[in-house]
Backbone as a chain_set.jsonl record, in Angstrom:
{"seq": "MSNIPFQTIDWTTIEKVEYKGDTGMAYWQTVQFPGLRIRVVEYSSGYLADHWCQKGHIVYCLEGSFITELQTGEKLMLLKGESYVVSDNLSSHRSFSENGVKLLIVDGEFLKNS", "coords": {"N": [[41.753, 48.417, 25.415], [38.943, 46.152, 25.351], [38.174, 42.725, 26.023], [37.27, 40.978, 23.051], [34.89, 38.781, 22.137], [34.77, 35.957, 19.84], [33.256, 36.759, 16.803], [31.126, 37.225, 13.884], [30.836, 39.718, 11.218], [28.302, 40.848, 9.468], [28.36, 42.74, 6.86], [26.352, 43.73, 5.238], [24.256, 44.257, 6.758], [24.909, 46.545, 8.182], [24.279, 49.891, 8.718], [24.644, 52.452, 6.246], [26.298, 55.542, 6.511], [26.134, 58.771, 5.47], [28.573, 61.148, 4.536], [29.583, 64.39, 3.75], [32.154, 65.397, 1.621], [34.698, 67.902, 0.871], [34.441, 67.808, -1.857], [32.304, 65.603, -3.493], [31.207, 62.448, -1.852], [31.494, 60.454, 1.172], [30.814, 57.271, 2.41], [30.145, 55.612, 5.261], [30.28, 52.545, 6.981], [30.069, 51.409, 10.144], [31.475, 49.592, 12.803], [31.661, 49.454, 16.256], [33.664, 48.912, 19.021], [34.747, 48.809, 22.482], [37.426, 51.014, 22.457], [38.109, 50.394, 19.919], [37.556, 50.791, 16.54], [35.978, 49.682, 13.519], [35.539, 49.984, 10.093], [33.986, 49.994, 6.982], [34.504, 51.859, 4.214], [33.361, 53.967, 1.76], [34.266, 56.058, -0.963], [32.977, 58.395, -3.169], [33.258, 58.974, -6.66], [35.484, 61.61, -7.437], [35.7, 62.487, -4.713], [36.943, 64.404, -2.078], [38.397, 64.829, 0.939], [37.071, 66.752, 3.554], [38.719, 67.849, 5.523], [41.918, 67.897, 7.231], [43.272, 65.081, 8.611], [44.352, 63.885, 11.689], [44.296, 61.564, 12.947], [45.178, 58.143, 13.79], [45.367, 55.314, 11.658], [44.746, 52.12, 10.203], [44.621, 51.255, 6.925], [43.165, 49.509, 4.334], [42.874, 48.827, 1.047], [40.151, 47.857, -0.65], [38.762, 47.925, -3.19], [39.26, 49.722, -6.238], [41.04, 52.733, -6.275], [42.829, 55.388, -4.5], [44.191, 58.643, -3.494], [46.329, 59.6, -0.971], [46.993, 62.502, 0.57], [49.625, 64.167, 2.119], [50.071, 66.682, 4.551], [52.432, 67.834, 4.19], [52.669, 68.053, 1.438], [53.356, 65.846, 0.016], [52.196, 63.138, -2.024], [50.505, 60.093, -2.127], [49.606, 57.222, -3.904], [47.276, 54.635, -3.331], [46.462, 51.385, -4.262], [44.138, 48.8, -5.094], [44.464, 46.188, -2.853], [46.561, 47.27, -1.464], [47.925, 48.903, 1.472], [48.104, 51.357, 4.156], [49.511, 52.503, 7.196], [49.38, 54.45, 10.081], [50.212, 56.187, 13.168], [48.289, 58.074, 15.644], [48.492, 61.531, 15.41], [50.93, 61.635, 14.117], [50.973, 62.447, 11.419], [49.495, 64.687, 9.213], [46.932, 64.058, 7.158], [44.912, 63.626, 4.181], [42.253, 62.368, 2.106], [41.777, 61.618, -1.423], [39.818, 60.593, -4.132], [39.563, 59.865, -7.453], [37.965, 58.192, -9.071], [36.429, 56.821, -7.307], [36.368, 54.542, -4.421], [36.724, 51.795, -2.252], [37.268, 50.911, 0.976], [38.795, 49.246, 3.929], [39.0, 50.184, 6.99], [40.685, 50.402, 10.13], [40.886, 51.653, 13.435], [41.897, 52.941, 16.629], [42.428, 52.826, 20.18], [44.872, 51.456, 20.286], [46.562, 52.83, 18.501], [47.283, 55.15, 19.532], [49.585, 57.784, 19.953], [52.384, 57.451, 21.945]], "CA": [[40.665, 47.603, 24.679], [38.436, 44.926, 26.121], [38.326, 41.425, 25.213], [36.137, 40.892, 22.064], [34.715, 37.426, 21.816], [34.616, 35.688, 18.393], [32.002, 37.081, 16.094], [31.245, 37.733, 12.44], [30.225, 40.904, 10.95], [27.608, 40.923, 8.166], [28.409, 44.233, 6.571], [25.113, 44.058, 4.594], [23.253, 44.621, 7.787], [25.326, 47.73, 8.793], [23.79, 51.088, 8.015], [25.648, 53.307, 5.693], [26.117, 56.869, 6.882], [26.699, 59.576, 4.466], [29.363, 62.323, 5.047], [29.933, 65.208, 2.608], [33.448, 65.952, 1.555], [34.82, 69.183, 0.118], [33.752, 67.344, -3.086], [31.973, 64.088, -3.33], [30.553, 61.884, -0.592], [31.864, 59.363, 1.787], [29.738, 56.423, 3.102], [30.729, 54.796, 6.333], [29.645, 51.441, 7.693], [30.844, 51.371, 11.323], [31.301, 48.624, 13.998], [32.43, 50.039, 17.29], [33.97, 48.124, 20.175], [35.622, 49.783, 23.399], [38.752, 51.207, 21.96], [38.424, 49.824, 18.559], [36.58, 51.008, 15.548], [36.237, 49.043, 12.246], [34.769, 50.596, 9.215], [34.098, 49.916, 5.544], [34.247, 53.28, 3.824], [33.413, 54.083, 0.18], [34.423, 57.423, -1.507], [32.382, 58.542, -4.452], [34.111, 59.67, -7.636], [35.759, 63.045, -7.144], [35.746, 62.662, -3.337], [38.081, 65.113, -1.443], [38.043, 65.112, 2.292], [36.858, 68.169, 3.925], [39.653, 68.234, 6.634], [43.272, 67.19, 7.397], [43.058, 64.135, 9.672], [45.452, 63.568, 12.594], [44.073, 60.246, 13.641], [45.883, 56.934, 13.304], [44.484, 54.333, 10.954], [45.155, 50.961, 9.388], [43.754, 51.377, 5.887], [43.312, 48.562, 3.311], [42.099, 49.258, -0.128], [39.458, 46.722, -1.143], [38.442, 48.049, -4.542], [39.529, 51.055, -6.735], [42.303, 53.479, -5.811], [42.732, 56.744, -3.961], [45.466, 59.312, -3.05], [46.43, 60.169, 0.357], [47.863, 63.608, 0.499], [50.166, 64.57, 3.404], [50.071, 68.178, 4.631], [53.713, 68.349, 3.58], [52.581, 68.044, -0.026], [53.6, 64.417, -0.603], [50.924, 62.412, -2.376], [50.775, 58.6, -2.289], [48.441, 56.456, -4.353], [47.003, 53.206, -2.896], [45.716, 50.55, -5.217], [43.476, 47.578, -4.572], [45.45, 45.259, -2.095], [47.616, 47.914, -0.657], [47.672, 49.468, 2.857], [49.01, 52.26, 4.9], [49.529, 52.533, 8.6], [49.98, 55.64, 10.738], [49.695, 56.435, 14.534], [47.765, 59.288, 16.023], [49.323, 62.727, 15.616], [52.292, 61.635, 13.37], [50.951, 62.788, 10.136], [48.16, 65.296, 8.719], [46.567, 63.523, 5.927], [43.545, 63.583, 3.669], [42.064, 61.373, 1.021], [41.092, 61.979, -2.64], [39.553, 59.514, -5.009], [39.07, 60.325, -8.724], [37.024, 57.268, -9.665], [35.819, 56.072, -6.284], [37.229, 53.491, -3.787], [36.118, 51.105, -1.099], [38.381, 50.776, 2.058], [38.639, 48.716, 5.162], [39.783, 51.065, 8.052], [40.742, 50.048, 11.575], [41.583, 52.496, 14.273], [41.476, 52.808, 18.027], [43.402, 53.147, 21.269], [46.21, 50.885, 20.049], [47.325, 53.573, 17.533], [47.65, 56.393, 20.107], [51.131, 58.065, 19.948], [52.742, 57.641, 23.48]], "C": [[40.226, 46.43, 25.633], [38.536, 43.745, 25.291], [37.068, 41.269, 24.321], [36.018, 39.315, 21.752], [34.559, 37.203, 20.321], [33.273, 36.067, 17.935], [32.228, 37.36, 14.573], [30.504, 39.04, 12.272], [29.579, 40.739, 9.521], [27.539, 42.37, 7.782], [27.132, 44.674, 5.698], [24.114, 44.565, 5.458], [23.63, 45.945, 8.474], [24.894, 48.898, 8.041], [24.973, 51.977, 7.461], [25.223, 54.718, 6.014], [26.894, 57.709, 5.97], [27.418, 60.784, 5.067], [29.787, 63.066, 3.741], [31.403, 65.621, 2.638], [33.47, 67.366, 0.919], [34.147, 68.983, -1.176], [33.457, 65.952, -2.882], [31.477, 63.778, -2.115], [31.429, 60.733, -0.126], [30.792, 58.555, 2.5], [30.39, 55.437, 3.993], [29.825, 53.751, 6.844], [30.6, 51.226, 8.922], [30.453, 50.302, 12.344], [32.111, 49.253, 15.058], [32.49, 49.114, 18.547], [34.715, 49.096, 21.155], [37.002, 49.752, 22.842], [39.102, 50.733, 20.668], [37.288, 50.2, 17.576], [37.066, 50.368, 14.21], [35.218, 49.526, 11.253], [34.977, 50.105, 7.728], [33.563, 51.333, 5.015], [34.431, 53.297, 2.323], [33.504, 55.624, -0.02], [33.895, 57.364, -2.93], [33.584, 59.082, -5.443], [34.287, 61.099, -7.325], [35.747, 63.458, -5.728], [37.101, 63.355, -2.967], [37.665, 65.324, -0.076], [38.033, 66.462, 2.702], [37.68, 68.689, 5.103], [40.931, 67.439, 6.608], [43.025, 66.27, 8.69], [44.398, 63.832, 10.418], [45.393, 62.236, 13.211], [44.871, 59.163, 13.028], [44.992, 56.081, 12.686], [45.368, 53.156, 10.448], [44.155, 50.998, 8.162], [44.127, 50.324, 4.809], [42.356, 48.821, 2.221], [41.56, 47.967, -0.8], [39.112, 46.714, -2.597], [38.858, 49.554, -4.872], [40.869, 51.509, -6.371], [41.98, 54.838, -5.246], [44.164, 57.398, -3.748], [45.308, 59.8, -1.695], [47.395, 61.208, 0.223], [48.292, 63.873, 1.94], [50.237, 66.027, 3.474], [51.444, 68.66, 4.237], [53.729, 68.452, 2.146], [52.805, 66.746, -0.623], [52.251, 63.755, -0.918], [51.222, 61.021, -2.71], [49.502, 57.906, -2.743], [48.466, 55.013, -3.841], [46.024, 52.654, -3.925], [44.985, 49.472, -4.488], [44.619, 46.6, -4.037], [46.502, 45.899, -1.448], [47.069, 48.571, 0.606], [48.471, 50.596, 3.152], [48.54, 52.242, 6.369], [50.122, 53.786, 9.076], [49.428, 55.629, 12.219], [49.076, 57.757, 14.654], [48.863, 60.361, 16.048], [50.67, 62.719, 14.963], [52.189, 62.183, 12.017], [49.552, 63.508, 9.805], [48.076, 64.733, 7.369], [45.163, 63.668, 5.56], [43.472, 62.764, 2.386], [41.325, 62.038, -0.236], [40.93, 60.766, -3.593], [38.882, 60.017, -6.378], [37.886, 59.537, -9.204], [36.224, 56.524, -8.562], [36.651, 54.987, -5.709], [36.369, 52.946, -2.706], [37.322, 50.655, -0.172], [37.86, 49.945, 3.213], [39.518, 49.506, 6.154], [39.577, 50.687, 9.393], [41.434, 51.058, 12.253], [41.074, 52.39, 15.66], [42.617, 53.141, 18.889], [44.768, 52.652, 21.016], [46.995, 51.772, 19.26], [47.661, 55.007, 18.22], [49.205, 56.519, 20.187], [51.414, 58.331, 21.377], [53.845, 58.612, 23.528]], "O": [[40.942, 45.885, 26.473], [38.898, 43.728, 24.114], [35.943, 41.414, 24.799], [36.925, 38.691, 21.2], [34.25, 38.145, 19.591], [32.263, 35.755, 18.565], [33.324, 37.669, 14.104], [29.657, 39.408, 13.085], [30.279, 40.518, 8.533], [26.742, 43.134, 8.326], [26.917, 45.867, 5.485], [23.184, 45.244, 5.022], [22.835, 46.463, 9.258], [25.094, 48.955, 6.828], [26.023, 52.189, 8.067], [24.065, 55.105, 5.857], [28.072, 57.487, 5.691], [26.915, 61.383, 6.017], [30.271, 62.457, 2.787], [31.844, 66.167, 3.649], [32.45, 67.92, 0.508], [33.367, 69.83, -1.612], [34.177, 65.196, -2.23], [31.279, 64.666, -1.286], [32.06, 60.083, -0.959], [29.928, 59.144, 3.149], [31.1, 54.535, 3.548], [28.664, 54.044, 7.129], [31.776, 50.904, 8.749], [29.284, 50.135, 12.692], [33.258, 49.592, 14.767], [31.468, 48.626, 19.029], [35.257, 50.104, 20.701], [37.665, 48.719, 22.745], [40.278, 50.662, 20.312], [36.129, 49.893, 17.859], [38.227, 50.445, 13.809], [34.034, 49.47, 11.587], [36.114, 49.842, 7.336], [32.475, 51.83, 5.306], [35.381, 52.792, 1.726], [32.86, 56.379, 0.708], [34.244, 56.513, -3.748], [34.652, 59.53, -5.027], [33.317, 61.772, -6.974], [35.778, 64.659, -5.461], [38.18, 62.987, -3.432], [36.633, 65.961, 0.134], [38.858, 67.276, 2.286], [37.427, 69.773, 5.629], [40.98, 66.376, 5.989], [42.596, 66.78, 9.725], [45.423, 63.562, 9.791], [46.309, 61.808, 13.913], [45.219, 59.24, 11.85], [43.836, 56.043, 13.109], [46.586, 53.274, 10.312], [42.958, 50.789, 8.365], [45.29, 50.255, 4.411], [41.161, 49.012, 2.444], [42.281, 47.157, -1.384], [39.144, 45.658, -3.228], [38.828, 50.453, -4.031], [41.77, 50.694, -6.175], [40.908, 55.375, -5.524], [45.183, 56.712, -3.83], [44.276, 60.349, -1.31], [48.528, 60.953, -0.183], [47.48, 63.821, 2.864], [50.471, 66.628, 2.425], [51.595, 69.851, 3.965], [54.729, 68.912, 1.595], [52.434, 66.563, -1.782], [51.304, 63.833, -0.135], [52.118, 60.757, -3.511], [48.464, 57.978, -2.085], [49.468, 54.301, -3.899], [45.036, 53.245, -4.361], [45.239, 49.272, -3.3], [45.574, 46.286, -4.747], [47.356, 45.221, -0.877], [45.86, 48.756, 0.748], [49.471, 50.835, 2.475], [47.377, 52.005, 6.696], [51.186, 54.208, 8.621], [48.332, 55.128, 12.471], [49.324, 58.581, 13.774], [49.954, 60.174, 16.587], [51.481, 63.621, 15.172], [53.238, 62.406, 11.413], [48.517, 62.922, 10.122], [48.97, 64.877, 6.535], [44.286, 63.815, 6.412], [44.465, 62.514, 1.703], [40.421, 62.861, -0.096], [41.883, 60.013, -3.794], [37.76, 60.524, -6.37], [36.908, 60.107, -9.688], [35.409, 55.664, -8.894], [37.566, 54.507, -6.378], [35.393, 53.57, -2.29], [38.278, 50.055, -0.664], [36.657, 49.915, 3.472], [40.742, 49.422, 6.063], [38.437, 50.624, 9.854], [42.524, 51.421, 11.809], [39.997, 51.847, 15.908], [43.642, 53.66, 18.446], [45.747, 53.271, 21.433], [48.204, 51.539, 19.277], [48.223, 55.896, 17.58], [49.955, 55.574, 20.431], [50.852, 59.234, 21.996], [54.326, 58.948, 24.61]]}, "num_chains": 1, "name": "protein.A"}
């Protein structure tokens, strides 16, 4: 990662990009730095991811709740104020939200599995 000077992010100015899930929609607002991605992500009611993700993330639940399903079959519910952390290639996971959720997600080079 490169050095990032102090700055603020006004999320109201960041474009929302729509991604279709198996069911429902995801809306991403993304700020990209070299080796670092910061996103505010909203899942609609009934959203189910269309893939199993191998990427590492730091996920913080801002509003609502969602279930992270691991490919092993384990399901973990995250509520407002809770987080999960995983490095790249250590877990296949996907998200489901029955009633919608808003998340802050940080990922990047620092989560690569060495």
